[in-house]
Steps between C-alpha positions, in 0.01 A plus 500: 500500500486841664154661528579774248620237251145373465401828334754473218344424162750223424399321820129488408392150405209641301740709291719197431192309376380799300833556322554127441151468355558794263829356380348156444217655298763667278660160439164342411405763238736384221418135574124554487491749216545237222202316653290818495442480876539740789623368831146504647365310199789252538424426867132466411587238239733323746213478747262363235756243386508375858121499540263563213129578527507743789279794577620858463473534876719192562756620249508848647546359849790281391671782311419774758325698222167680523233467230578849369847380403405147406203568271686698229791258524268203443330678209842540337585132554161409351569723197832315465290175496688360799196479733122508502271669751159348555224551756466218751180307420442433872562856618497764226676747727818302449709512184709187426840542339621211285799449277442447131697238309725785383539613864604150610747472210638847582652351814773341289605840366508650847694210655832661419422824685592391856802304376636806319428728794672277758793418271577870463525557877793260560328404827484129586156338476529386863550861610202617297289219650606587855435870439155419363416288806608780735295758311191272495535445876534873558198570274292256704598677824422838352162365386423377851596838647286677243200280586541584870501873421177487291 
C-alpha cells in the first residue's frame, strides 16, 4: 500500500470495525425488541448466563462497561425481574448480580437471537468462527499495547 493510501477512510481498520458494529447493531434491534432488551442488556444477560453471581466490577470488566453505564442497565434488568442486586455480606462495597429464576428461563427465549442473526448473513459458520478468532487475537494485542502506553 502506498503511504498516502493509509490516510483514506476506507483503508482505516477502525472505520471498518465502527461501520460493521453499527450495521450489526441495526440487525440486532428487531431480534431483541420482542424480548424487550437493548443490545447492551442482551450482552449483560449473555455474560450472566455464562457465569452467575458476579460483582458489578467483574461484570463491567468483562463487558468493557463503566459503572455509569452498567448501573442504570442493571436497575432496568432488575425491574424486569431478570436479576437481583445484593450487597456482598463479606465486603459491602461490592454488589453481587444474580439471575432470578425468570432470568435463567429467559435464556430459552433469547436462544434464537444468534441463530437468526447468523442465518440472515449467508456467511458460513466456519468463516464467522475464524473471523471471531482473528478479532479476539487482535483485541488481545491492542490490549497489550494499551497496557504498555498506560
